[in-house]
N, C-alpha and C positions, 0 to 999 in steps of 0.2 A: 801456317799451314796456307797455301794457295786455293785458290778457287777450284782447281781442277780435281783435288784431293780433299775435300770438305768432307765432313761426315754427314752421311745422308741422312736427313730426318722430316719429317711432315706429321702434324699431329693425327690426321686421317690420309697415309697413304694411298689409299685406294678407297673407290666408292662401293660402299657394302649395304647391302640391303635385307633386311630380315624377312624369313618367308612367314608369312600370315599363320596364325594358328598355332605357331610353337612356342616354347618356354620364353626365350627373351622376347619375341614379338609381342607376347600378350602382355608381360610385364612393360615392354615399353608404350603400348598403349594406354595403357592404364597411367604412366608416367606422363604421356603427353595431354592426356584429359585431366590432368590433376594441375598441371601448369595452364592450360588454356584457361582454366576456371579463376587465375586470380586476373583481377584487373591492375592495369598498367597506371592508373591514374594514381591509386593508392599506393604502389610502389613508391611514384613519382613525389608523392605529397612532401615527404621532411625534404626535399631536394627544393622544392617549390619554398617551403618557410624558410629554408637556410639562406636561399637566395633573396629575401624580401618579397616573394611572390604570393598570391593566394593560390593554394591549393585546389584541384579540381575535386577532390575527393579526400575523405578521412583518411588518416595513414592506417596501417595496418598495426595489429599491437606488440606486445610481447618487446623483444629486442628492437621493433622498429618503430617503438615509442621511447626509446632510449638513445645514449649517445653512440651508440655502435648503428644507430639506423643510417640506411642505404645501403648496407652491404647487401642486403635481399636484391634490389634493384640491379645491382651487378650481376648476381647468379641468376635473375631472370632474363635478362639480356643474353647470357651465356646459353642458358637454356632454351630460350626461344630459336637463338642461331643454329645450334645443334640440331634442333629437332626440325629444322628448315632443311638443313643439310641431309640429315640421315633420310627423311622422311617424306620430305617436298610438301610438308604441311602447310598450306597457302594460309591458314589461319593464324599460324606461329609466325609467318612470315608478315601478316599484315599488323601484328600486334608487335613486333620485333621494329617495323620499320617507324610506327606511330609513335613507339616509347622514344627510338632516336631520334625524330622530328623534334618532340618535346623537348629534350634535351638541348637540340641546338637552340629552340629560341629562347631558352632560359640561361645558356651557360652564359658566365661572366666574362666581360670584355678581355679581363688578363687572362682567361683560360681556365681559371677555376671551376669547378663542379663536383658537388656531393651532397650526401644526404644530412650534413652537418655544416654548420659555418666554418669559416676558413681561419677561424680563433685559434686554435692550438697551434696551427701551422704558423701563422702568423708569429705567435709568439714566439717559435722558435727560431724563426727563420731571422728576427727581429733583436734576439736577446743575448747575443753575443757570447753563446754558450752556456748562460744563466737560466737554464730551466729544468722545471722538475720531470724527473722520469723515473718508471720501474717497470718491472716487465710487461704490464698490462695498462699502464696509464703513460702519456706525454702531454706536458702542459697542463695535468689535471683533469685530461680528456681519456675516455674508453678506448684504445688502440685506433687513433684516428687514421693513421697510414693503413692499416688494414682494412678499414671500413671503405675509404676510397678507392683502394688498390681495386675490390671487386669490381667497380666501376670502371675504372681501366682496363681490367680482363674482360669484362664482360663486351666493352667497346670494341676490342680487337677483335674478339670473337665474331661481334655482329658485323664487323668489316670482311673477315677471313672465311666466316662460314655463313653468314647470313648475305653477303653481296650488299651490304650498305655502305656506302662510299663516304657519305656524311659521318659515319660514324669513326673513320680514320682522321677525317679533319677535326673532329672535336677532341679525340684521345690525344693528337698531336699538341694540339692548344692546351689540354689540360697537363701534359708532360713538359712542355715548356714552360709553363706557369711553375712547374717543382722546380725545374732546371734553373731559374732564375732565384728561387727562393733559397735554393739549396747552394747555390753560387755564392751567396753571402753567408758561408758555414765553412770552417776548417774541415779537414779530414778526421781531426780529432773531436770536432763537435758532432759530426757524421755518426761516427761510432758510439758515441754517448748518445744520440738520438734511437740507434739501433737495438738498446737494451729493451725498447718497447715494443711488443709484435707489430710487425708493418708488413704482413704478407707475402705476396710475390713482386716487391715493387721493382728488384733488382731484375726478374725477370719481364716484366713490363716493358724496361728501357732496351732491355736484350731483344725482344720481340719488334719493338720499334724500329729496331737499327736493323733487324732482318728483314723488314718490309720496306723502309724506307732508304738504306744505305746510308743516312745522315750519320756522321760520326761522333755528333754530339750527343746521339744517345748511347752508343756504346761507352763513351768515355763516362756517361752518368751510370749505365749500368754497372760498370765496374766500381764506381765510388759507392755504390748499394750494397758491396760484398762485406758481409758481417764478419770481421776478423776473429772475433770470440768463438766464433762457431766453424768457420772455414778454415782457419789455419790449423786447427788438430786434426782435421779430416784430411787436410792436404799432406801430413804428416802420418796418416793413416793411424791417428790415435782416437780412441773411443772415449769421448769425454761427455758424452751424452746425457747420463746419470744426474737425474734431478732438474733436466731442462723441458720445458713445455713440449709435447711431440711436434703439435701439426704449426707450432711457430718455425720450426726449423725446417720441415719438408719443401715448403715453397720456396726458402733460401735454395736449398741444392736443385730445384729446379731451374732457379735462376743462373747458378752455376753450371750446369749442363748445358742451358743454351748459349751460356757464353763459351764453353769449349767448342761447341760447334760452330761458333761465330769466329773464333779467335784461334783455334788448335791449341790453346795453350795447356799442356800437359797435366799442371795440377791442378787444374778445373776438373779435369775428368778423372783424376784420381781422388777426388774429393767425394764427386758424385757417386762413383763406383763404389767406394769405401763405406760410404754412408750407406746406400742401399743394401750392400752385403751385411752390413752391421743391423740394420731395423730388420730384413727379413730372414736371415740364419739365427738372429742372437736374441732379436726382441718383438718376436711377433707369435700370435695364439694361432692354435689350429685352422681358425677360421680367416686366418691371412691379415687379419687386424692387429693392431699392436696398441702399447699405451696401457696405464692404470691412472683412473683420476686427470688424465690429460696427459701427463708425464711419463717419459723415461725412468723406469728403475734402473737395477744393474743388469748387465747382460745376462741372458739365461732365465732371470725372473719370469716367473710366468702365474702370478698372484690371480687365484680366480676370485673376483668380485665383482660388484654389480656396475661399477663405472668402468667398465674396460672396454677396449677396441672402439675407441671415436671412429665413427664413420668418415667425418672429413679425412682423417689422415689415410685411410685405404684410397679414397679417392686421388689425394695427391701422391700416393705411392704407386698407384695405376699408371699415372701420367709419367712419374720418374722412370717406371719400367719400361714404357715405351721408347725413351731416349735412350737408357741402356741398352736395350735391345739393338736399337738402330746401330750402335758400334759395334756390338759384340756377336748379334745373329745367333746366340746359345738359346736351347732350349730349357735350361735351367731359370732362365728369366720369365720365359711363357709358363713354365711350371708355377711359379709365384702368381702370376697374373691371373691362370685358370683359376688356382685355389681361392683368393681374394676375391674375385669376379662372382663365383658360385657360391661361396659361402658365408662372404659377407654383403657387399653390394647388394646383390640379388635379393639377400636374406632380410636387406633394410629397409624394403619396403612393404607397407600393407598391401597386399593384392587386391582386397576389395576398396580400401577408401584411397590407395594411393599415398598415405601418412608416412612419413619417415622416423628412421630411429635416429637418435643423437648416440648413445654409448650401446653398444650391443652386449649385455652381461655374459661372462662368461661363469658366473657363479651358478652352481648346479641347484636347479629347483626355483630360478627367478624366471622373470617373463621379459618380454620385449615392452618398451616404452615408446609411443609413437607422439607426434606432435600434431597439435590441433592445425586446421587450415589456417585459420586467421591471427592466433594470438603467438603461436608456438616458433617465432623466427629465429630458431637457433642457429649457430654456425653449419650443423650438418642439414639443417633444414634448405640450406642454401644449396650446399654440394649436392643434397639428395635429389633437388627437382632436376639437375644436371644429369645425375648418374645415368638412368634410363636413357637418354639419348647419347650416352657415351658405349652402350654396350656394343657398337658396331666395329669400335676403332681399332681392335687390335685381332680381330678375328685372321685377317690377312695382310702381310707386309709385303709391297712390294719395293725391294731394294737392290740396287745393281745389277739389273736383269734377273733376280731371283724372285720369284712369288713363293712367300714361305705360308704355308698354312696353319696357323699357332693354335686356333682355337676350333673345335667341331660343334660349333653353331650353326644351324640350318640359316643358310643365306646365298645371297648372289653377288658375286664380287665382280667388279669392272675396274680394271687398269686403266690408268692413264693413255695408254697406247692400244685400248681396244678389245684387250681379252677379256673376256666373260666367263667366269668359272663358277660353276654350281657346287655349294656343298651342301649334299642331304643327308642330314642326320636328326635322330631325334634324341641324342646324347642326350641326358645320361640314360633316358630310359629304355634305350637299345644301343647294344655295344658293336657298333659298326657306322662308319661313315663312307659316303659314294663321294667321290672327285669326279665333276663332268666338264670338260669345255662345250660350251655353248656357242662360243664364237672366237673367233681366231684373231689375234691384235697383228699390229703393224711391225712389232719389234720381237725378236728372239728371245726366248724366255725359259728359266728353267725352273722346274717344281720341287720344291721340298715341304716335307709334311713333317710335324713334328713327331716325335715317338718319345711319350710322355713316360716322365719316370716312374709312375703308378701300373703302365700296361707291359705285362711280359712277351706279349706277341709282336711288337715292334721293336727292331733293334735298330738304331739311328748310330751316326758317323759321330765323331768326336765332338760336333757342336749339336748334337741331340736331333738331329733332322734325317729323314730318309730320303736321300736324293733319288727322285725318279725320272732323273734327264729332262729334256726338252718338251715343252709343252707343245703339243699338236692338235688340231682341230678334231681328231679322235680319241684324245686322250680321255680315259674314263677308268677310275680305279675304285675299288671296294677296300676300304680300311678296316682291319679288325682292331676293335677297342675293346679286348676283354677285360673286364675289372674283377679285383678280388677284395674282399673283407681285409681292411689291415688294421694295424693300432698304430697311432700316432701319441706318442709317449711326451708327456710335458719337458720341456727343456731342462726345468730347475730339478730334475731326477727327485720329486717330490712323492711319486708312486702313481700320479694322475695321470690319465689318457683321454683320449679321445678315439672315437670308431669309426673310421672312413672305408667308403666303398669306391675303388677306385682313387679319384680326387675329391669325392662328395663326403662332407661332414655329415653323419648321422647323428641326431638328437634324439634323445627320449622325450617322448610327448607325455607328460605328466599332466594333463588335463587341465582343467580351469576353475576347479570347485575353490568358492570364495575368493578368487580372484578380484583386483578393484578395478575400476576404468583405466585401461592403457593407451587411450589417445588422450592427451593431456596437454595444458598451457603450459605448466612448469613441470619439466622432468626429475626435479630435484625434489619434489613432492613424494613421488613413488621410488624413486632411488634411494632415498634415506629412511623409507619405511616399508611396513609390509613384511610378509611372511615369506619364506621358500617351502617350498615342497621338500619333505625326504628323500635322499637318494643313498640306496644301499652300496656299501662297497662289495666291489667284485673279487672274488676268491679265483673266478676261474683262469685258464692257462691263456696268458695274452699272447704268446707265439701262436697259436691256434685259434683265432676268434670262430671261424668255421666250425669248430667243435660244439659252440655253444651260444651260435646266432644262426639263424635259419631266415630266409626270406620268405615272407609270407604275403605279399603281394607285388608282383613282378612289375604290376603297371604303374604301381607309385612307389618302387623303390621301398618298400615297407618291411622292415626286419622285425624280428621277435626274439627275445634273449629265453635261455631257458632256466627254468627253476633253480638247478645246481649252479647257476654261476653267482648266487650270493647267498648269505646264510639262511637269509629270512625268506628265502624261494620266491621271492618278488621277481615278477615276469614284466620287462619293459617291452613297450613298443617304440621301434626306432625308424625315423622318416629323416629324409634330406635336411638339412637347416634351413635351406631357403622355403621348405614348405611348412615351417612351424609358425604360426601365428595365433595370438591371443590365447595362447596357453602357457602354464609354467614347463620348462623344458631342462635338460642336461646336456651340454655338450661336452660335459668332462665327466669321467667318475674316477673315484679313488680304488685303489688296488691293493692287492697285499703280496708281496713275493717273499715267501720265508727263504728260500734259496739266497735271494740277492741280500736279505737282510742281515743273514746269518755271516755270508761272505765279508761285507761293511762291517760288521760287529767285530769279526775277526782282526781286520785289519787295522780299524780304530786303535786296538792295544798296542801295536808293534810300528805304526808307521811316524817315520822321522820326516818325512817330506812326501809331497803329492803334487803331480803336475797332470792337467788335463789338456792332453794336446788337440789343437784346434780350436781350444777356448782361450781366447785374446787375451783377457785378466790375466790367467793360470800362467799363460805363457810369458807375457810382458814382466810377471813379478818374478819369473825366474830368468831375465835377461837372456831370453832364449835367440838363437840364430837358426837360420835354414837355408838349405839352397835345392831347389828340385822338389821340394813339396807340394801337396795341396790338401786342403782340408775339406771335412765333408761329415756325414752323420749316418748310423746305421740304426734304424729304428726299431729294429727286433731286439736289440740287446740296449738300446738307451745311450749310445754313446757317441759324440763326436769323436773324429780322429784325424792324424795327420797322415798322409799316403805317400809313399816312396816312389817318384816316378820314372827314377830312372837307377840304374846300379850303383850311380855316385851320390845320388841324393841322401842328405841328413838334416837331424835335428840337434842341436845344443842345447843342453839346459844348464844352470849354475844351480845344482842341487846342495844341500843340506845332509850331513852326515853326522853320526854322533861318533865322536873319538873316543867314549869310555865303552862303548858296546864289545861284547865279545866279537859279534861278527855283523859287519853291515851288509846288506844284500840290496839289489836293483829287482824290481819286480816290472815285469815289461807285460802289459795287459795287450793281449791281440784277439782279433776275432777268430773263432775256431775254423772257418773254411777259407782263412786266407793259406798260400803256401810262398815259400821263400826263405830269406835269411835275413838276421837283424845282428850287427855286428857293435857290440859296447866297448867304448874306449873311456876311461877313467883319466882325466886330462888327457896327457900325450900317451898314456900306454894303453893299448888294447888289452881287454879282458878277457872277452869270449864272444865267439860268434855261436848265436842259435839257429837251428833250424825249425821253421815252421811246416808243420808236415800236412794241414787241411783238413783232419780228421775229427776235430772238437767240435763238429756241427755248427748249429745256430746259437752258440754261446760264448762269454769271455773265457780265454783261456790265460791263465796267468803264468810266466815265465821267469824263473828265479836265476838270477847269476851273482853268485857269490864274490865279494871282493876280497882280495888277500888283504890279510890284519895290516902289513906293512905299508901298505898304499894309502889308509885312510889315519894321515897322522896329524895333529894338532899343529898349527902354522905359530901360536902363541902358547908359550907354555902354561898351562893348567886350564886352555880353551875345551870346553866341551862339545863344542860344535865347528866345523870345519865346512867350509864352501867351495864346492871345486867343479870346474866343467865337466860335465857326462855327454859324449857325442853318442847318438846310435843313427849307423848308416844301414840304410835299409835296401834290399834288392829291390826293382821295378815290381809295383802291385801289391808289395806288404804294406801294413797299415798299422800305426801305433794308436792305442785306445785310451791307456793310460799308462804313467809313469811313476813310481814311488821309491822311495828309499825306506828300507825297515831294517830294525836292529835287532831281529832274531831269526 
């Protein structure tokens, strides 16, 4: 890819200022005050000690007194730089420059700098490949590359967003030290080293190449590609189960940046596949992912206390920014909005500014926050950065188009001088006003996202409404009508969340008997304590407005009806971002007698079953497809494979019972779809069925009988035969389930 068609990217493509007194502005100010309350000398203390100098102050406690120490210094640099860029805080700039200057004074002559001694790195560099390594230790040290990576990243941010030129000189010396060390290692030894969590070191070198154009940094970045993780992703294979989640996300940030710098399509494939896998198959209602910091099976949605590690979402939002720059598609912005409002905004205590580590999805539990001085968790580090990142994706200025992605009250100033106001109290008000305050020097088109949850806006194929050329008199009012909707768990467990538009509503269960929830060690409370009881919902999930009513419009407070559960318990529902210091439920269990009866009936006669759109199920059936897309219909809780042209098809190698009197194929479709589906067994067309669209908001099962003569054992006495079955659909039809039954 040559320079003329490079993928456009910038972490913050436009200058965006939040409007005072609004939801995100208020939270951002709390976050800024929290960061400014830290003392740089205390974050620097471990580095002074590691480099044989006398610290100016005592180190902070917790993780900053263990082998991972120094990671908070990097986050601190990034947070100060970001707050200076976003809010022009003079105090943030002063502390940033002071901290960078101290680093400059004590950096080792060979370029090394870190909160730990260089011992583990020296051991690895000189070992000839004979070093100890596992997932979380290298040369018997706790994730040393992870720790120093934060400092690399913080210094790059200090240069790019904080305007500190010394930071670039320091970080390039650090990079040259690393290159000198890894230059003594073979590629096989490097891959062995990558077994241990190493943060975003690939992206560090990619970023330095982007800044300096020095080829040695690009070469080093590509040496830091972890093949164990990246090779399957390049082949679009989901091998994430069992892996530590946030170890992997920064690796894909690196590969995303490398795609932008090199144009190598396999890098883009890996990043997009990973993003889709995590956001569509491995995320909770709030946009977070992982249980116990690890990925489970795809579509698992286990409700536990140690779910939705906040670090993960911080990194997934950054990856979303890259993916959007390539695709400019509203589906990416839909995810961003979900995760920003329901996880990131919800992860900061609005009173103290304290941050969460995990965000429990277990009904009846509560949030657990960090203490200021001693709970220096990984998510404390990303947590102090999160508020300065609120501005980043409100708008994107790409290729002469200004995309309005989020409806957050703010003022946007593009590099070429356009000044645009987004005036909105969303989600408390259901509209946004877009006004041009100043005209820029270059022509620009305006596109505004049509959210997937908003019926009043209809976007084009990219999910955006094209309003044509920006002009000095541009003034628009956008209708953002929201409705109550049910988001069912991906695992089809019957669990569900209530949403109002994109906002997750949680039941406020009170704080009776709750322990202190701002703690040094979150494991003390994550592994003990009680949950408040939460009743099973028996109400109709397809019509939530029949049993949920708005009781306070100004705070988006809702109330459930007594008839919604057997005990008559009434629940008060609030935006999850407003739930703090109380027990809560973001998920409820449900009873669906009709669905349970259908499932039980099929269990007795099913020979084989495929879930279209679910990767593992389709891969196990050796699927092939052309011209189809995957998606999800929440009201019937099913993924689907949609046929986009009249020649689209999907093929499965399905199992049939040769001893059965009759084999049948059951195609499950959405009741409102119209069109045709044609079924072929092997090379023989069996039947074309017509979808009439009169089945309502329900699953519709269509049975296709196979002639007895078709289903024959290929080996004498075999009770099972496997055969290719092709389903060809007319444009717009969707296949939700595919099964073979023997009755």
